[in-house]
C-alpha positions as a Markdown table, in Angstrom:
| # | Residue | x | y | z |
|---|---|---|---|---|
| 1 | Met | -162.1 | 47.1 | -37.7 |
| 2 | Lys | -159.0 | 48.1 | -38.4 |
| 3 | Lys | -157.5 | 47.7 | -41.8 |
| 4 | Ile | -154.0 | 47.2 | -41.9 |
| 5 | Leu | -151.4 | 46.6 | -45.1 |
| 6 | Val | -149.0 | 43.8 | -45.0 |
| 7 | Thr | -146.0 | 43.8 | -47.4 |
| 8 | Gly | -144.8 | 40.2 | -48.1 |
| 9 | Gly | -147.4 | 38.4 | -46.6 |
| 10 | Leu | -148.5 | 35.0 | -47.9 |
| 11 | Gly | -144.0 | 34.6 | -47.0 |
| 12 | Phe | -142.7 | 33.0 | -43.8 |
| 13 | Ile | -143.1 | 35.9 | -41.3 |
| 14 | Gly | -145.9 | 38.0 | -43.5 |
| 15 | Ser | -148.4 | 34.9 | -43.3 |
| 16 | His | -147.7 | 34.1 | -39.9 |
| 17 | Thr | -148.1 | 37.3 | -38.8 |
| 18 | Val | -151.6 | 37.7 | -41.2 |
| 19 | Val | -153.4 | 34.7 | -39.5 |
| 20 | Glu | -152.0 | 36.1 | -35.9 |
| 21 | Leu | -153.7 | 39.9 | -37.1 |
| 22 | Gln | -157.0 | 37.2 | -38.3 |
| 23 | Thr | -157.1 | 36.1 | -35.2 |
| 24 | Asp | -157.4 | 39.5 | -33.5 |
| 25 | Arg | -159.7 | 41.1 | -35.5 |
| 26 | Phe | -157.9 | 43.3 | -37.6 |
| 27 | Glu | -158.7 | 43.4 | -41.2 |
| 28 | Val | -155.5 | 42.5 | -43.8 |
| 29 | Ile | -154.7 | 43.1 | -47.7 |
| 30 | Ile | -151.8 | 41.7 | -48.8 |
| 31 | Ile | -149.3 | 42.8 | -51.5 |
| 32 | Asp | -147.1 | 40.5 | -52.4 |
| 33 | Asn | -145.3 | 40.1 | -55.5 |
| 34 | Leu | -145.0 | 35.8 | -54.9 |
| 35 | Ser | -141.3 | 35.7 | -55.9 |
| 36 | Asn | -140.5 | 33.8 | -53.5 |
| 37 | Ser | -143.3 | 32.4 | -51.5 |
| 38 | Ser | -146.9 | 30.5 | -53.4 |
| 39 | Ile | -151.0 | 32.0 | -54.2 |
| 40 | Glu | -151.9 | 28.3 | -51.9 |
| 41 | Val | -150.6 | 30.2 | -49.1 |
| 42 | Leu | -154.0 | 32.8 | -49.4 |
| 43 | Asp | -156.0 | 29.7 | -48.7 |
| 44 | Lys | -153.8 | 27.5 | -46.2 |
| 45 | Ile | -154.4 | 31.4 | -44.1 |
| 46 | Thr | -157.5 | 31.0 | -45.3 |
| 47 | Ser | -158.1 | 27.9 | -43.4 |
| 48 | Ile | -156.7 | 28.7 | -40.3 |
| 49 | Thr | -158.3 | 32.0 | -39.9 |
| 50 | Asn | -161.4 | 31.1 | -41.7 |
| 51 | Ile | -161.3 | 34.6 | -43.1 |
| 52 | Arg | -159.8 | 35.5 | -46.5 |
| 53 | Pro | -157.1 | 38.3 | -47.0 |
| 54 | Thr | -157.6 | 40.5 | -49.6 |
| 55 | Phe | -154.9 | 40.1 | -51.6 |
| 56 | Glu | -152.8 | 42.2 | -54.6 |
| 57 | Asn | -150.5 | 40.9 | -56.5 |
| 58 | Ile | -148.3 | 43.8 | -56.6 |
| 59 | Asp | -143.7 | 44.4 | -56.9 |
| 60 | Leu | -143.2 | 47.2 | -55.1 |
| 61 | Lys | -140.4 | 48.0 | -57.6 |
| 62 | Asn | -143.5 | 49.4 | -59.5 |
| 63 | His | -143.9 | 52.8 | -57.8 |
| 64 | Asp | -147.2 | 53.3 | -60.1 |
| 65 | Ala | -148.4 | 49.9 | -58.7 |
| 66 | Val | -148.0 | 51.2 | -55.5 |
| 67 | Lys | -149.1 | 54.5 | -56.3 |
| 68 | Asp | -152.3 | 53.1 | -57.7 |
| 69 | Phe | -152.8 | 50.3 | -54.4 |
| 70 | Phe | -153.3 | 53.0 | -52.5 |
| 71 | Ile | -155.6 | 55.1 | -54.3 |
| 72 | Lys | -157.7 | 51.9 | -55.0 |
| 73 | His | -157.3 | 50.7 | -51.0 |
| 74 | Gln | -158.9 | 53.9 | -48.7 |
| 75 | Asn | -158.6 | 53.7 | -44.9 |
| 76 | Ile | -155.7 | 51.8 | -44.2 |
| 77 | Glu | -154.4 | 52.1 | -41.2 |
| 78 | Gly | -150.7 | 51.0 | -40.6 |
| 79 | Val | -148.3 | 49.1 | -42.3 |
| 80 | Ile | -146.1 | 46.0 | -41.7 |
| 81 | His | -143.6 | 45.6 | -44.2 |
| 82 | Phe | -142.1 | 42.1 | -44.3 |
| 83 | Ala | -141.7 | 42.5 | -49.0 |
| 84 | Ala | -137.8 | 41.9 | -49.3 |
| 85 | Ser | -135.1 | 39.3 | -50.0 |
| 86 | Lys | -133.6 | 37.6 | -46.7 |
| 87 | Ala | -130.5 | 35.7 | -47.7 |
| 88 | Val | -127.4 | 36.8 | -46.6 |
| 89 | Gly | -125.6 | 34.4 | -48.4 |
| 90 | Glu | -127.4 | 35.5 | -51.7 |
| 91 | Ser | -126.7 | 39.1 | -50.9 |
| 92 | Val | -122.9 | 38.7 | -51.6 |
| 93 | Gln | -123.1 | 37.2 | -55.0 |
| 94 | Ile | -125.9 | 39.3 | -56.3 |
| 95 | Pro | -125.7 | 42.7 | -53.9 |
| 96 | Leu | -127.4 | 44.7 | -56.5 |
| 97 | His | -130.8 | 42.6 | -56.8 |
| 98 | Tyr | -130.5 | 43.3 | -53.3 |
| 99 | Tyr | -130.0 | 46.9 | -52.7 |
| 100 | His | -132.6 | 47.3 | -56.1 |
| 101 | Asn | -135.4 | 45.7 | -53.9 |
| 102 | Asn | -134.9 | 46.5 | -50.4 |
| 103 | Ile | -134.1 | 49.5 | -51.0 |
| 104 | Ser | -136.0 | 51.1 | -53.6 |
| 105 | Ser | -139.6 | 49.1 | -52.4 |
| 106 | Leu | -139.4 | 50.8 | -48.8 |
| 107 | Ile | -138.7 | 54.3 | -50.5 |
| 108 | Tyr | -142.0 | 53.4 | -52.8 |
| 109 | Leu | -144.6 | 52.4 | -50.0 |
| 110 | Leu | -143.3 | 55.5 | -47.6 |
| 111 | Glu | -143.8 | 57.7 | -50.2 |
| 112 | Glu | -147.1 | 56.7 | -51.2 |
| 113 | Met | -148.2 | 56.2 | -47.0 |
| 114 | Asp | -147.4 | 59.8 | -47.0 |
| 115 | Thr | -149.0 | 61.1 | -49.6 |
| 116 | Lys | -152.3 | 59.2 | -47.9 |
| 117 | Glu | -151.6 | 60.0 | -44.6 |
| 118 | Val | -151.0 | 56.3 | -43.5 |
| 119 | Thr | -148.6 | 57.1 | -40.3 |
| 120 | Asn | -148.2 | 53.6 | -38.4 |
| 121 | Phe | -145.3 | 51.7 | -39.9 |
| 122 | Ile | -143.9 | 48.8 | -38.8 |
| 123 | Phe | -139.9 | 47.4 | -40.3 |
| 124 | Ser | -139.0 | 43.7 | -40.1 |
| 125 | Ser | -135.4 | 44.8 | -38.9 |
| 126 | Ser | -132.9 | 42.5 | -38.7 |
| 127 | Cys | -129.6 | 41.9 | -36.3 |
| 128 | Thr | -127.9 | 42.1 | -39.1 |
| 129 | Val | -128.2 | 45.7 | -38.0 |
| 130 | Tyr | -125.4 | 44.6 | -35.2 |
| 131 | Gly | -123.1 | 43.0 | -37.5 |
| 132 | Gln | -120.1 | 40.7 | -34.8 |
| 133 | Ala | -120.6 | 43.3 | -31.6 |
| 134 | Asp | -118.9 | 43.0 | -29.4 |
| 135 | Ile | -121.3 | 42.1 | -25.8 |
| 136 | Met | -123.8 | 39.4 | -26.3 |
| 137 | Pro | -126.3 | 39.6 | -25.4 |
| 138 | Ile | -127.5 | 42.1 | -27.7 |
| 139 | Thr | -129.1 | 45.0 | -26.0 |
| 140 | Glu | -130.7 | 48.0 | -28.7 |
| 141 | Ser | -128.1 | 50.1 | -27.7 |
| 142 | Ala | -125.3 | 48.0 | -29.6 |
| 143 | Pro | -123.8 | 50.5 | -32.3 |
| 144 | Phe | -124.2 | 49.2 | -36.3 |
| 145 | Arg | -121.1 | 47.7 | -36.5 |
| 146 | Ala | -120.1 | 48.4 | -41.2 |
| 147 | Ala | -123.0 | 45.2 | -42.4 |
| 148 | Glu | -120.9 | 42.0 | -42.7 |
| 149 | Ser | -123.2 | 41.3 | -46.0 |
| 150 | Pro | -125.6 | 43.2 | -48.6 |
| 151 | Tyr | -128.3 | 42.1 | -47.1 |
| 152 | Gly | -127.4 | 43.5 | -43.5 |
| 153 | Asn | -126.6 | 47.3 | -44.8 |
| 154 | Thr | -130.4 | 47.2 | -46.9 |
| 155 | Lys | -131.8 | 46.8 | -43.2 |
| 156 | Gln | -129.2 | 49.0 | -41.6 |
| 157 | Val | -130.0 | 51.6 | -44.9 |
| 158 | Gly | -133.7 | 50.6 | -44.1 |
| 159 | Glu | -133.3 | 51.6 | -40.6 |
| 160 | Glu | -132.3 | 55.5 | -41.5 |
| 161 | Ile | -134.6 | 55.8 | -44.2 |
| 162 | Ile | -137.1 | 55.1 | -41.8 |
| 163 | Ala | -135.3 | 57.3 | -38.2 |
| 164 | Asp | -135.2 | 60.1 | -41.2 |
| 165 | Thr | -138.7 | 59.7 | -42.5 |
| 166 | Thr | -140.1 | 60.1 | -38.6 |
| 167 | Lys | -138.4 | 63.7 | -38.6 |
| 168 | Ala | -140.4 | 65.2 | -41.6 |
| 169 | Ser | -143.6 | 63.7 | -41.7 |
| 170 | Asp | -145.9 | 62.3 | -38.9 |
| 171 | Leu | -145.1 | 58.8 | -39.5 |
| 172 | Asn | -144.5 | 57.0 | -35.8 |
| 173 | Ala | -142.5 | 53.8 | -36.8 |
| 174 | Ile | -141.0 | 51.1 | -34.9 |
| 175 | Ala | -138.2 | 48.4 | -36.2 |
| 176 | Leu | -138.4 | 44.7 | -35.3 |
| 177 | Arg | -135.3 | 43.3 | -35.1 |
| 178 | Tyr | -135.1 | 39.7 | -35.0 |
| 179 | Phe | -132.6 | 37.3 | -34.7 |
| 180 | Asn | -133.7 | 33.7 | -36.5 |
| 181 | Pro | -137.2 | 32.8 | -37.7 |
| 182 | Ile | -137.4 | 29.2 | -37.6 |
| 183 | Gly | -140.8 | 26.7 | -36.6 |
| 184 | Ala | -144.0 | 27.1 | -38.4 |
| 185 | His | -148.2 | 26.9 | -37.8 |
| 186 | Lys | -149.6 | 23.8 | -35.2 |
| 187 | Ser | -152.0 | 23.1 | -37.9 |
| 188 | Ser | -148.6 | 22.9 | -40.7 |
| 189 | Lys | -150.6 | 24.9 | -42.9 |
| 190 | Ile | -148.4 | 27.2 | -43.2 |
| 191 | Gly | -144.4 | 26.6 | -42.9 |
| 192 | Glu | -140.6 | 27.9 | -44.0 |
| 193 | Leu | -141.2 | 26.5 | -47.8 |
| 194 | Pro | -138.4 | 28.3 | -49.3 |
| 195 | Ile | -138.2 | 28.3 | -52.9 |
| 196 | Gly | -134.7 | 25.9 | -54.9 |
| 197 | Val | -131.9 | 25.6 | -52.4 |
| 198 | Pro | -132.3 | 26.6 | -48.6 |
| 199 | Gln | -130.3 | 29.0 | -47.7 |
| 200 | Asn | -131.9 | 29.2 | -43.7 |
| 201 | Leu | -130.4 | 25.8 | -41.6 |
| 202 | Ile | -134.0 | 25.1 | -40.0 |
| 203 | Pro | -135.8 | 23.7 | -44.0 |
| 204 | Phe | -132.2 | 22.1 | -44.4 |
| 205 | Ile | -133.0 | 20.3 | -41.7 |
| 206 | Thr | -136.3 | 19.1 | -42.4 |
| 207 | Gln | -135.3 | 18.7 | -46.2 |
| 208 | Thr | -132.4 | 16.6 | -45.3 |
| 209 | Ala | -134.6 | 14.5 | -42.9 |
| 210 | Ala | -137.6 | 13.8 | -45.3 |
| 211 | Gly | -134.6 | 12.9 | -48.1 |
| 212 | Ile | -134.6 | 15.5 | -50.5 |
| 213 | Arg | -131.8 | 16.7 | -49.4 |
| 214 | Glu | -128.8 | 13.9 | -49.8 |
| 215 | Gln | -126.3 | 16.1 | -46.9 |
| 216 | Leu | -126.3 | 19.1 | -44.7 |
| 217 | Ser | -123.7 | 21.5 | -44.5 |
| 218 | Ile | -122.9 | 23.1 | -41.2 |
| 219 | Phe | -121.2 | 26.6 | -42.4 |
| 220 | Gly | -117.9 | 26.6 | -40.5 |
| 221 | Gly | -116.8 | 24.2 | -37.8 |
| 222 | Asp | -113.9 | 26.6 | -36.5 |
| 223 | Tyr | -115.8 | 28.8 | -34.5 |
| 224 | Pro | -114.4 | 30.0 | -31.3 |
| 225 | Thr | -117.5 | 28.8 | -29.6 |
| 226 | Ile | -117.9 | 25.7 | -27.4 |
| 227 | Asp | -118.5 | 23.2 | -30.3 |
| 228 | Gly | -117.0 | 25.1 | -32.9 |
| 229 | Thr | -120.2 | 26.2 | -35.2 |
| 230 | Ala | -121.9 | 29.6 | -34.8 |
| 231 | Ile | -124.6 | 30.7 | -31.8 |
| 232 | Arg | -127.3 | 31.9 | -33.2 |
| 233 | Asp | -131.0 | 32.8 | -31.3 |
| 234 | Tyr | -133.6 | 31.1 | -32.7 |
| 235 | Ile | -136.8 | 32.3 | -32.0 |
| 236 | His | -140.6 | 30.5 | -32.7 |
| 237 | Val | -142.2 | 32.0 | -36.5 |
| 238 | Val | -145.6 | 32.1 | -34.4 |
| 239 | Asp | -143.9 | 34.1 | -31.3 |
| 240 | Leu | -142.7 | 36.2 | -33.9 |
| 241 | Ala | -146.0 | 37.0 | -35.7 |
| 242 | Lys | -147.3 | 37.9 | -32.2 |
| 243 | Ala | -144.5 | 40.8 | -31.8 |
| 244 | His | -145.7 | 42.3 | -34.4 |
| 245 | Thr | -149.8 | 42.6 | -33.3 |
| 246 | Val | -148.5 | 43.9 | -30.4 |
| 247 | Ala | -146.5 | 46.4 | -31.9 |
| 248 | Met | -148.8 | 47.2 | -34.1 |
| 249 | Lys | -151.1 | 48.0 | -31.6 |
| 250 | Arg | -148.5 | 50.0 | -29.4 |
| 251 | Leu | -148.8 | 53.0 | -32.5 |
| 252 | Leu | -152.7 | 52.4 | -32.9 |
| 253 | Arg | -153.2 | 53.3 | -29.2 |
| 254 | Lys | -150.4 | 56.0 | -29.4 |
| 255 | Asn | -148.2 | 54.3 | -26.8 |
| 256 | Asn | -144.5 | 54.8 | -28.5 |
| 257 | Asn | -142.4 | 56.8 | -27.2 |
| 258 | Thr | -140.9 | 58.2 | -29.8 |
| 259 | Ala | -141.5 | 58.5 | -33.1 |
| 260 | Phe | -139.1 | 55.8 | -33.7 |
| 261 | Glu | -138.8 | 53.2 | -31.8 |
| 262 | Val | -136.3 | 49.9 | -32.6 |
| 263 | Phe | -137.2 | 46.6 | -30.9 |
| 264 | Asn | -135.1 | 43.1 | -30.5 |
| 265 | Ile | -136.9 | 40.5 | -30.9 |
| 266 | Gly | -135.2 | 36.9 | -30.0 |
| 267 | Thr | -135.1 | 34.5 | -26.9 |
| 268 | Gly | -132.4 | 36.1 | -25.7 |
| 269 | Lys | -130.3 | 33.0 | -25.4 |
| 270 | Gly | -128.5 | 31.3 | -27.7 |
| 271 | Ser | -127.9 | 27.7 | -29.8 |
| 272 | Thr | -125.1 | 26.8 | -31.9 |
| 273 | Val | -126.1 | 24.6 | -35.3 |
| 274 | Leu | -124.6 | 21.1 | -33.2 |
| 275 | Glu | -127.1 | 21.8 | -30.4 |
| 276 | Val | -129.5 | 21.9 | -33.0 |
| 277 | Ile | -128.6 | 19.3 | -34.4 |
| 278 | Lys | -129.2 | 17.5 | -31.8 |
| 279 | Ala | -131.9 | 19.0 | -30.7 |
| 280 | Phe | -133.9 | 18.4 | -33.9 |
| 281 | Glu | -132.7 | 14.3 | -33.9 |
| 282 | Lys | -133.8 | 14.4 | -30.9 |
| 283 | Val | -137.8 | 15.3 | -31.4 |
| 284 | Ser | -137.9 | 13.4 | -35.2 |
| 285 | Asn | -136.2 | 10.4 | -34.2 |
| 286 | Gln | -134.9 | 11.7 | -37.0 |
| 287 | Lys | -130.2 | 10.5 | -37.6 |
| 288 | Leu | -129.3 | 13.6 | -39.7 |
| 289 | Asn | -126.2 | 13.1 | -42.5 |
| 290 | Tyr | -124.4 | 16.3 | -42.1 |
| 291 | Lys | -120.6 | 17.8 | -42.7 |
| 292 | Ile | -118.6 | 20.8 | -41.6 |
| 293 | Val | -117.7 | 22.8 | -44.9 |
| 294 | Asp | -116.1 | 26.5 | -45.0 |
| 295 | Arg | -117.1 | 29.5 | -43.9 |
| 296 | Arg | -119.8 | 31.1 | -45.3 |
| 297 | Glu | -119.8 | 34.5 | -46.6 |
| 298 | Gly | -120.8 | 37.1 | -44.1 |
| 299 | Asp | -121.7 | 35.5 | -41.4 |
| 300 | Ile | -120.9 | 36.2 | -38.0 |
| 301 | Ile | -119.7 | 34.3 | -34.8 |
| 302 | Glu | -122.5 | 34.3 | -33.1 |
| 303 | Ala | -125.6 | 36.7 | -31.4 |
| 304 | Phe | -128.5 | 36.2 | -29.5 |
| 305 | Ala | -130.2 | 39.1 | -28.5 |
| 306 | Asp | -131.4 | 41.2 | -25.1 |
| 307 | Thr | -135.5 | 40.9 | -25.0 |
| 308 | Ser | -135.0 | 42.7 | -21.5 |
| 309 | Tyr | -136.7 | 45.6 | -23.5 |
| 310 | Ala | -139.6 | 43.9 | -25.2 |
| 311 | Asn | -139.8 | 42.4 | -22.5 |
| 312 | Asn | -140.4 | 45.3 | -20.9 |
| 313 | Glu | -142.2 | 47.7 | -23.6 |
| 314 | Leu | -144.1 | 45.7 | -25.1 |
| 315 | Asn | -145.3 | 43.3 | -22.4 |
| 316 | Trp | -144.6 | 40.9 | -25.2 |
| 317 | Lys | -142.4 | 37.2 | -24.5 |
| 318 | Thr | -141.9 | 34.0 | -25.8 |
| 319 | Glu | -143.7 | 31.6 | -25.0 |
| 320 | Leu | -142.2 | 28.3 | -27.2 |
| 321 | Ser | -138.9 | 26.8 | -26.9 |
| 322 | Leu | -136.4 | 25.5 | -29.8 |
| 323 | Glu | -137.8 | 22.0 | -29.1 |
| 324 | Asn | -141.2 | 23.2 | -29.8 |
| 325 | Ala | -140.0 | 25.0 | -33.2 |
| 326 | Leu | -138.2 | 22.0 | -34.4 |
| 327 | Asn | -140.9 | 19.7 | -34.0 |
| 328 | Asp | -143.6 | 22.0 | -35.5 |
| 329 | Ala | -141.0 | 22.8 | -38.6 |
| 330 | Trp | -141.0 | 19.3 | -39.0 |
| 331 | Asn | -143.8 | 18.6 | -38.8 |
| 332 | Trp | -144.9 | 21.2 | -41.6 |
| 333 | Gln | -142.1 | 19.6 | -43.5 |
| 334 | Lys | -143.6 | 16.0 | -43.7 |
| 335 | Ser | -146.8 | 17.8 | -44.6 |
| 336 | Leu | -145.7 | 19.1 | -47.4 |
| 337 | Lys | -144.0 | 15.2 | -48.3 |
| 338 | Lys | -147.6 | 13.6 | -48.3 |
């Protein structure tokens, strides 16, 4: 069994990826500082897979703690790096926190991987690196635009740091640029559980439907789209998690074409916010109370992926629909209420 470190492994995407890795017979070690996650997720992962991952409560901004981790845990063959602050709007409000958290932790991790000769690395990147792209759907060759938010900038800088590191070391890395992960595991045991007011659309929708939030705010109704609301590419988190296991296998088998590769991970289809709301109302049989408010700083008009490169090179494609994801997210929300 290959031993894989997953940072941020108790978070939304991280926890689903741990489940897929364990299902694929990888041994998993999780690092998480529980700043935006819960220790209960460890038990939920265990109940799904019947395997308890090794867990270390470490803040990756603590360089000494990262050094100690790699001394303690030997024979790690690959790292999947999720641990980061991830809300566009929040990053505009507290930029220094985002730069410190997202960049420092990446550097310390790469330094210790180099010391211990751990050479396989998958980076949790984002479509925000493209800014507002000129052409839809977005291909991997689309140029970086000036980031619309500090969060987006940390992903751009993060990719540049990794690319430079692969040129100066034995590191092989894949950046998965994903679009908008939504949904939950079909068991309803793990899902998106934001601390405080949700920064993402789907948990805000499900919390409004559950009566936790009085009203859903739609940020901007005057975009140049079919109904005036912003367009995003919403991918089921389980499909996204599976892309990470496929990408890690690619590195372990040395099937990568270059030392640093990038792949768009999305569905290839864009949906407006209002289309998502209508789809949710249909699958849940719930009427949502929503209002359109001013645009949110840092948001772009539209973004959806051209996924043909990942489809062909990784032999990966999405299997679950928007309706599947919304139904799973709603079942997850109802399980929390119980």
